[in-house]
DRENROSE-898659 format. One record per residue (C-alpha): residue in three letters; x, y, z. Coordinates in pm, whole numbers, plus 50000, padded with zeros to 5 digits. Example, Ala and Ser with C-alpha at 12.3 -4.5 7.8 and 13.67 -1.06 7.14 Angstrom:
REM DRENROSE-898659
@r->ALA	X->51230	Y->49550	Z->50780
@r->SER	X->51367	Y->49894	Z->50714
***
This chain:
REM DRENROSE-898659
@r->MET	X->58766	Y->72978	Z->76684
@r->LEU	X->58834	Y->73042	Z->76316
@r->THR	X->58840	Y->72756	Z->76070
@r->HIS	X->58975	Y->72753	Z->75719
@r->GLY	X->58707	Y->72539	Z->75558
@r->ASP	X->58570	Y->72193	Z->75614
@r->PRO	X->58835	Y->71927	Z->75541
@r->ASP	X->58564	Y->71701	Z->75399
@r->GLU	X->58460	Y->71969	Z->75153
@r->GLU	X->58589	Y->71912	Z->74798
@r->GLU	X->58755	Y->72194	Z->74612
@r->GLU	X->58573	Y->72314	Z->74304
@r->ASP	X->58742	Y->72260	Z->73973
@r->PRO	X->58838	Y->72582	Z->73797
@r->PRO	X->58575	Y->72678	Z->73539
@r->ALA	X->58633	Y->72536	Z->73195
@r->GLU	X->58752	Y->72787	Z->72942
@r->GLU	X->58455	Y->72928	Z->72760
@r->GLU	X->58469	Y->72972	Z->72388
@r->GLU	X->58511	Y->73333	Z->72301
@r->MET	X->58196	Y->73464	Z->72140
@r->VAL	X->58243	Y->73601	Z->71791
@r->ASP	X->58051	Y->73907	Z->71687
@r->PRO	X->57878	Y->73822	Z->71357
@r->LEU	X->57906	Y->74187	Z->71251
@r->GLU	X->58286	Y->74173	Z->71262
@r->THR	X->58292	Y->73845	Z->71069
@r->ILE	X->58061	Y->73977	Z->70796
@r->ARG	X->58254	Y->74306	Z->70774
@r->ALA	X->58575	Y->74112	Z->70715
@r->LYS	X->58407	Y->73908	Z->70439
@r->CYS	X->58256	Y->74217	Z->70278
@r->GLU	X->58594	Y->74391	Z->70276
@r->GLN	X->58717	Y->74109	Z->70050
@r->THR	X->58459	Y->74179	Z->69778
@r->GLU	X->58591	Y->74331	Z->69456
@r->HIS	X->58411	Y->74664	Z->69504
@r->CYS	X->58534	Y->74709	Z->69862
@r->VAL	X->58888	Y->74605	Z->69773
@r->HIS	X->58897	Y->74870	Z->69502
@r->LEU	X->58771	Y->75141	Z->69737
@r->LYS	X->59009	Y->75034	Z->70014
@r->GLU	X->59300	Y->75061	Z->69769
@r->ARG	X->59188	Y->75414	Z->69678
@r->LEU	X->59171	Y->75502	Z->70050
@r->GLU	X->59516	Y->75358	Z->70121
@r->SER	X->59659	Y->75539	Z->69817
@r->CYS	X->59513	Y->75866	Z->69940
@r->GLU	X->59645	Y->75810	Z->70292
@r->ALA	X->59994	Y->75735	Z->70157
@r->ARG	X->59984	Y->76047	Z->69940
@r->VAL	X->59871	Y->76269	Z->70227
@r->SER	X->60117	Y->76129	Z->70478
@r->SER	X->60407	Y->76173	Z->70234
@r->ARG	X->60352	Y->76548	Z->70220
@r->SER	X->60450	Y->76776	Z->70503
@r->ASN	X->60220	Y->77063	Z->70410
@r->THR	X->59887	Y->76972	Z->70253
@r->GLN	X->59523	Y->77049	Z->70302
@r->GLU	X->59411	Y->76728	Z->70133
@r->GLU	X->59215	Y->76485	Z->70343
@r->CYS	X->59088	Y->76137	Z->70262
@r->THR	X->58738	Y->76186	Z->70399
@r->GLU	X->58562	Y->76116	Z->70070
@r->GLU	X->58759	Y->75794	Z->70012
@r->LEU	X->58694	Y->75680	Z->70370
@r->PHE	X->58320	Y->75744	Z->70342
@r->ASP	X->58305	Y->75567	Z->70005
@r->PHE	X->58475	Y->75259	Z->70149
@r->LEU	X->58263	Y->75253	Z->70466
@r->HIS	X->57943	Y->75303	Z->70267
@r->ALA	X->58024	Y->75013	Z->70032
@r->ARG	X->58123	Y->74783	Z->70319
@r->ASP	X->57817	Y->74869	Z->70527
@r->HIS	X->57590	Y->74828	Z->70224
@r->CYS	X->57726	Y->74476	Z->70179
@r->VAL	X->57690	Y->74403	Z->70552
@r->ALA	X->57330	Y->74525	Z->70558
@r->HIS	X->57228	Y->74259	Z->70309
@r->LYS	X->57397	Y->73974	Z->70500
@r->LEU	X->57382	Y->74052	Z->70871
@r->PHE	X->57027	Y->73964	Z->70961
@r->HIS	X->57044	Y->73629	Z->70783
@r->ASN	X->57290	Y->73522	Z->71056
@r->VAL	X->57092	Y->73646	Z->71355
@r->LYS	X->56905	Y->73373	Z->71536
***
């Protein structure tokens, strides 16, 4: 005979919603992108991207501007990240 559970057995409450873990790297990157140096380089990158996308036939790429921005942001992150690691 098949049974569908013990009637005296209590149902478990659904698990409480867990707080979503925040990656400290993402938080620090966002803060570093707000520094004056990174803002300037991000503006240069966005300007380059706008210029390149506005042209139909160009060989220009924004690789240098992208690398400059990522280097500055990661340099900032490197000095702050491990202070937040427990």
